[in-house]
C-alpha positions in Angstrom: -68.6 -8.2 -53.9 -70.4 -7.3 -57.4 -69.7 -9.4 -60.3 -71.4 -7.3 -62.8 -69.0 -4.7 -62.9 -67.9 -3.8 -66.5 -65.8 -1.5 -68.2 -67.6 1.7 -70.3 -66.3 3.5 -73.4 -64.3 6.0 -71.0 -62.2 2.7 -69.4 -63.2 3.8 -65.7 -64.9 1.1 -64.1 -68.7 1.0 -63.6 -70.5 -0.4 -60.6 -74.3 -0.8 -59.6 -75.8 2.1 -58.4 -76.3 1.5 -54.5 -76.1 3.0 -51.2 -72.8 3.4 -49.8 -70.5 2.6 -53.3 -68.6 5.8 -53.1 -67.3 5.3 -50.4 -66.1 1.7 -50.6 -64.1 2.9 -53.6 -63.0 5.5 -51.4 -61.7 3.6 -49.2 -60.2 1.2 -51.8 -58.6 3.7 -53.1 -57.0 5.2 -50.4 -55.6 2.1 -48.8 -51.6 1.7 -48.0 -51.5 -1.7 -49.8 -52.7 -2.3 -53.5 -55.5 -4.3 -54.0 -57.4 -6.1 -56.6 -60.3 -8.3 -57.0 -61.5 -10.9 -59.1 -65.2 -12.5 -59.4 -65.2 -16.3 -59.7 -64.8 -16.4 -63.5 -61.4 -14.5 -62.9 -62.7 -11.4 -64.1 -61.0 -8.4 -62.4 -63.6 -6.2 -60.7 -61.6 -3.8 -58.6 -58.5 -2.1 -59.0 -57.3 0.7 -57.1 -54.4 3.4 -57.4 -51.8 1.7 -55.0 -51.9 -1.4 -57.5 -51.6 1.4 -60.6 -48.7 2.8 -58.7 -47.0 -0.4 -58.1 -48.1 -1.9 -61.9 -48.2 1.3 -64.0 -51.9 -0.1 -65.0 -54.8 2.0 -64.1 -58.2 0.9 -63.1 -59.5 1.5 -66.5 -57.0 -0.8 -68.2 -57.5 -3.3 -65.3 -60.9 -3.9 -65.0 -63.0 -6.1 -67.0 -60.0 -8.3 -68.2 -59.9 -11.9 -67.5 -56.7 -12.9 -65.3 -53.3 -11.3 -65.9 -52.5 -13.2 -69.5 -51.1 -10.6 -72.1 -50.8 -7.3 -69.7 -49.8 -7.6 -65.9 -48.2 -11.1 -66.2 -45.9 -13.0 -69.1 -47.8 -15.7 -70.8 -45.7 -18.9 -69.2 -46.6 -17.3 -65.7 -50.2 -16.3 -65.9 -52.2 -19.4 -65.7 -50.4 -20.2 -62.8 -50.3 -17.0 -61.2 -54.3 -17.0 -61.6 -54.8 -20.6 -60.5 -53.1 -19.6 -56.9 -55.4 -16.4 -56.7 -58.3 -18.6 -57.5 -57.6 -21.2 -55.1 -58.3 -19.1 -52.2 -61.9 -19.5 -52.7 -61.7 -23.1 -52.3 -58.8 -22.8 -48.9 -59.9 -21.4 -45.7 -58.5 -18.5 -43.7 -55.4 -16.5 -45.6 -53.2 -17.1 -48.5 -49.5 -15.7 -48.9 -48.0 -16.0 -52.1 -45.2 -14.6 -54.2 -45.3 -14.2 -57.8 -43.6 -11.9 -60.3 -46.1 -9.5 -62.5 -45.1 -7.3 -65.2 -45.3 -3.2 -65.1 -46.8 -1.6 -67.7 -43.2 -0.4 -69.2 -42.5 -4.1 -69.0 -40.2 -4.6 -66.5 -41.2 -7.6 -63.8 -41.6 -6.6 -60.1 -41.8 -9.3 -57.7 -44.7 -9.3 -55.2 -46.1 -11.1 -51.8 -49.7 -11.0 -52.5 -52.5 -12.4 -49.3 -55.3 -13.4 -50.8 -59.0 -14.5 -49.1 -61.4 -15.7 -50.3 -65.4 -14.3 -50.9 -68.8 -16.2 -50.5 -71.8 -14.5 -52.2 -75.4 -14.2 -49.9 -76.0 -18.2 -50.8 -72.5 -18.8 -49.3 -71.6 -20.1 -53.0 -67.6 -18.7 -53.7 -67.9 -15.3 -55.3 -64.5 -14.1 -56.0 -61.1 -13.4 -54.2 -59.8 -10.3 -52.8 -55.6 -9.7 -53.1 -53.8 -7.3 -51.3 -50.5 -7.2 -52.8 -47.0 -5.2 -52.6 -43.6 -5.2 -53.2 -41.9 -8.3 -51.8 -38.8 -6.0 -50.7 -41.1 -3.8 -49.2 -43.3 -6.4 -47.3 -40.0 -7.9 -46.1 -38.7 -4.8 -44.6 -42.4 -4.1 -43.0 -42.1 -7.7 -41.7 -38.5 -6.8 -40.3 -38.9 -4.2 -38.8 -42.6 -6.1 -37.2 -40.1 -8.9 -36.3 -37.9 -6.5 -34.3 -40.0 -4.9 -32.4 -42.2 -7.8 -31.2 -38.3 -9.3 -30.6 -37.1 -6.2 -28.5 -40.7 -6.4 -26.5 -40.6 -9.9 -26.1 -37.9 -10.8 -23.7 -34.5 -9.2 -24.9 -31.6 -9.3 -22.9 -31.9 -5.3 -22.2 -34.8 -3.5 -21.3 -37.0 -1.4 -23.6 -39.5 1.0 -22.5 -42.0 2.7 -24.9 -42.9 6.6 -23.6 -45.5 8.2 -24.9 -45.7 12.1 -25.2 -46.3 12.5 -21.6 -43.4 10.7 -20.7 -45.1 7.6 -19.0 -44.6 4.3 -20.0 -46.7 3.0 -22.7 -45.3 -0.8 -23.7 -42.7 -2.2 -21.5 -40.8 -5.5 -21.9 -40.2 -8.5 -19.4 -36.8 -7.1 -18.4 -37.8 -3.7 -18.2 -40.2 -5.1 -15.7 -37.7 -6.9 -13.5 -35.4 -4.0 -13.4 -37.9 -1.7 -12.0 -38.7 -4.5 -9.6 -42.8 -4.5 -10.5 -45.1 -6.5 -12.5 -45.9 -4.5 -16.1 -49.4 -3.7 -15.7 -48.1 -1.6 -12.4 -45.7 0.2 -14.1 -48.1 1.5 -17.2 -49.1 5.2 -17.1 -47.3 6.2 -14.4 -45.1 8.8 -14.7 -41.4 8.2 -14.4 -41.1 10.2 -10.9 -43.1 7.3 -9.2 -40.9 4.5 -10.4 -37.5 6.6 -10.4 -35.8 8.8 -7.4 -32.7 10.1 -8.3 -31.9 10.2 -12.0 -35.7 11.1 -13.0 -34.8 14.3 -14.0 -31.9 13.2 -16.7 -34.2 10.5 -18.4 -36.5 13.2 -18.7 -34.3 15.7 -20.1 -33.2 13.1 -22.9 -36.6 12.1 -23.6 -38.4 15.3 -24.4 -34.8 16.2 -26.4 -35.5 13.6 -28.3 -39.4 14.1 -28.8 -38.7 17.8 -29.5 -36.2 17.5 -31.9 -36.0 14.3 -33.2 -32.4 13.4 -32.6 -30.9 11.0 -30.4 -28.2 11.7 -27.9 -25.5 9.5 -28.1 -25.8 6.7 -25.5 -24.7 7.6 -21.9 -24.9 5.9 -18.5 -27.3 7.5 -16.1 -27.2 6.4 -12.0 -30.8 6.3 -10.9 -32.3 5.3 -7.7 -35.1 2.8 -8.0 -38.0 3.1 -5.5 -39.8 -0.1 -4.5 -41.9 -1.7 -1.5 -38.4 -3.2 -0.2 -36.6 0.5 -0.1 -34.7 2.5 -2.7 -32.0 0.8 -4.9 -28.8 2.0 -6.8 -28.4 1.4 -10.5 -26.4 2.2 -13.4 -28.2 2.4 -16.7 -26.5 2.5 -19.8 -29.1 4.0 -21.7 -29.9 5.1 -25.4 -33.1 7.0 -27.2 -34.9 7.1 -30.5 -38.2 8.9 -31.8 -41.3 6.6 -32.4 -42.8 8.2 -35.7 -45.8 6.8 -37.4 -45.3 5.9 -40.8 -48.7 7.1 -41.4 -48.3 10.2 -40.9 -47.7 13.3 -43.1 -44.2 14.5 -44.0 -44.2 17.4 -42.3 -46.6 16.0 -39.6 -44.1 17.3 -35.8 -46.4 15.3 -33.5 -44.1 11.9 -33.1 -45.7 8.8 -31.0 -43.3 9.0 -28.1 -40.2 7.1 -27.6 -38.1 4.5 -27.1 -35.9 4.1 -24.0 -33.7 1.4 -24.4 -31.4 0.4 -21.1 -29.1 -1.9 -19.6 -27.5 -2.5 -16.4 -23.9 -1.9 -15.9 -24.0 -1.4 -12.6 -21.5 -4.1 -11.8 -19.3 -2.9 -14.3 -19.2 0.7 -13.6 -18.9 -0.2 -9.7 -15.7 -2.6 -10.3 -14.3 0.6 -12.9 -14.7 2.9 -9.4 -13.6 0.8 -7.5 -10.1 0.1 -9.6 -10.1 3.9 -9.6 -10.3 4.8 -6.7 -8.0 1.9 -5.3 -5.2 3.6 -7.8 -5.9 7.1 -6.6 -5.5 6.1 -3.0 -2.4 4.0 -3.2 -0.9 6.7 -5.2 -1.7 9.1 -2.6 -0.3 6.7 -0.1 3.1 6.3 -2.0 3.5 10.1 -2.0 2.5 10.3 2.1 5.0 7.4 2.5 7.8 9.6 0.7 6.7 12.7 2.4 6.6 11.3 5.8 10.3 9.9 5.1 11.4 13.1 5.3 10.3 13.6 8.9 13.0 13.3 11.7 10.5 12.9 14.4 8.5 9.7 14.1 5.3 11.5 15.5 5.4 13.7 13.0 6.3 11.3 10.0 2.9 9.5 11.0 0.8 12.6 11.4 2.3 13.9 7.7 1.5 10.4 6.5 -2.3 10.6 7.7 -2.7 14.2 6.5 -1.7 13.0 3.1 -3.8 9.8 3.4 -7.4 12.0 4.6 -8.4 13.8 2.0 -10.8 11.9 0.0 -11.0 9.6 2.4 -12.7 10.7 5.8 -13.4 13.5 7.6 -11.1 13.0 10.7 -8.4 10.8 12.1 -7.4 10.1 15.3 -4.3 8.2 16.9 -4.5 6.8 20.5 -1.3 5.1 22.0 -1.8 2.0 24.3 0.3 2.4 27.9 1.6 -0.3 30.0 -1.3 0.1 32.1 -4.4 -0.9 29.6 -5.3 3.0 28.9 -5.2 4.9 25.4 -3.5 8.5 25.1 -4.5 10.4 22.6 -1.3 11.5 20.7 -2.3 12.6 16.8 -5.3 14.0 15.8 -6.3 16.3 13.2 -8.5 19.4 13.8 -11.8 19.3 14.3 -14.6 22.7 15.2 -13.8 26.0 14.9 -10.2 25.0 14.1 -10.8 22.3 11.2 -9.5 22.0 8.2 -5.8 22.0 9.4 -3.0 19.1 9.4 -2.5 16.2 11.4 -0.6 17.0 14.5 0.6 15.9 17.6 -2.3 16.9 20.6 0.0 17.8 23.3 3.6 16.5 25.1 3.1 13.0 26.3 -0.5 12.8 25.0 -4.0 13.2 26.5 -5.6 10.5 28.2 -9.3 9.6 26.3 -11.5 8.4 28.9 -13.3 6.2 26.9 -16.6 4.2 28.2 -15.9 0.6 28.7 -18.1 -0.8 25.6 -16.2 1.7 22.9 -15.1 0.1 20.0 -11.1 1.2 20.3 -10.8 -0.4 23.6 -12.1 -3.7 22.0 -9.7 -3.2 19.5 -6.8 -3.4 21.8 -8.6 -6.5 23.5 -9.1 -7.8 20.0 -6.5 -6.8 17.1 -9.1 -6.5 14.5 -10.4 -3.5 12.6 -14.0 -2.6 14.2 -16.7 -0.4 12.8 -19.2 1.7 14.5 -22.4 4.2 13.1 -24.8 6.3 15.1 -28.3 5.1 15.2 -30.0 6.0 12.3 -26.8 6.3 10.1 -27.6 3.0 7.9 -31.4 5.0 7.0 -31.4 6.9 3.8 -33.0 10.2 4.0 -32.7 10.6 7.7 -31.1 13.1 9.8 -29.8 10.9 12.7 -30.8 13.3 15.6 -29.1 11.4 18.3 -25.6 11.2 16.5 -24.5 14.2 18.4 -25.1 12.5 21.5 -23.9 9.3 20.4 -20.2 10.9 19.6 -20.1 12.8 22.3 -20.4 9.8 24.5 -17.3 7.9 22.4 -15.3 11.1 22.7 -15.8 11.8 18.7 -16.2 15.0 17.1 -19.9 16.1 17.0 -20.3 15.7 13.3 -19.2 11.9 13.7 -21.7 9.3 12.2 -19.0 6.4 11.1 -16.0 5.3 12.6 -13.5 2.4 11.5 -10.8 1.8 14.4 -7.9 -0.1 13.3 -4.8 -1.5 15.6 -1.7 -0.1 15.4 0.3 -3.5 15.1 3.9 -3.8 15.4 6.7 -6.3 16.3 4.1 -8.4 17.8 2.5 -5.9 19.7 -0.6 -3.5 19.8 1.4 -0.1 20.1 -2.3 2.0 20.2 -5.3 2.0 17.9 -5.7 4.6 14.6 -9.7 5.6 14.3 -10.8 7.2 11.0 -13.9 8.8 11.5 -16.9 10.1 8.7 -19.8 12.3 9.3 -23.2 11.6 7.4 -21.9 13.3 4.0 -20.0 10.5 3.4 -21.0 6.5 3.0 -19.8 3.9 5.7 -16.7 2.1 5.9 -17.1 -1.2 3.1 -14.6 -3.6 2.9 -12.1 -2.0 0.3 -12.3 0.8 2.5 -11.0 -1.4 5.8 -8.5 -3.0 3.2 -6.9 0.2 2.7 -7.0 1.6 6.1 -4.9 -1.5 7.5 -2.5 -0.8 5.0 -2.0 2.6 6.5 -2.2 1.5 9.6 1.0 -0.6 8.9 2.8 2.3 8.0 1.8 4.6 10.7 2.7 1.6 13.0 6.1 0.9 11.6 6.8 4.1 12.2 5.4 4.7 16.0 7.5 1.6 16.6 10.9 3.2 16.5 11.6 6.0 19.2 12.8 8.9 18.1 15.7 8.6 20.1 16.8 5.8 17.9 16.2 7.7 14.8 19.9 8.4 12.9 
């Protein structure tokens, strides 16, 4: 810091002719923060353009004045303001102060100042540099920084900052746990390496934000996460914002990237889906029971009921009646092969023997009345064709496209009347607990109709 600067007759600051002084002046004037400097006696030696913008006093009017009394501060405040600034010469580190200064037009402005002491070549205190700004502007900046730090610390939702190449540049702990990998392993990788299904929707939303700046409404995105332990299916509620630099020019179209905020809502969405599915299924079952009540023949009534229930639940349905000698006879079936689709109808007069092998799940259901599920080899592994499925289906006497089966006992009057079997191809998910509970309700309705011989109908 030069302590010998004075004001010339034109009012501009004069500084010694030393190499780099023009560069220093340009740097000071180009700063976004207001900056002034005082020498060890309290005389103003530097005053940049941002200080002039805030207070209205030019460098010509400021440089060379002692303190702020009579111009940039009220007389009642000037001595205290100067003392607080000059104490930075004797206190290590940076000091932060708030005080009121005067504009040239007479108005007062509350500023937040950061002061740092400066020492000369001999190590003695040589003066003070003071960077200041309007308090409300500083508070807004600090709030923004605190918000960013809070989001990126460990917020209750995932935060990912994506660069212009759609690669994660920064992410918080919640996001790292959601992806199932350490932060360092996720940075800089393409989204396609981290997300399988759903990556197209995410990249489209990010590109839209980067290109137009307008953020789409928060939306649910189902994603398949890739990891060392296989794929996981999750639903994320996602929001996106464009990140623009506060130092960029007003017409600069190049953004820093995009902010992606998400929250895992898988459990809530699955609960909603399950509730909707349950409502739809039982509404369909109600209509099916009403349709079955109009059939005089109990076998055709059971077929009408199953025909209405089958849509959206399974691909095929079979009904096998148990005979006194322990065999099973096919009495109802949905069409398969070239005949599909079609209504569930009686197979033939008197039924057709099933010829199931000894370990068949339908036979186990007759012996031990409880639901039984079965899957073709490889059906539980994603993205496999289960090449052994046709052979497996043929061995079980089921249609060739069958990969999943659910067998249920038909119970009425304390007896097992037969077996109800629902079959699914590989395009449908496995039978879950909710599927089984619904199928048991259907089986009870079918059994009630098969328990009454046609001759006993009114």
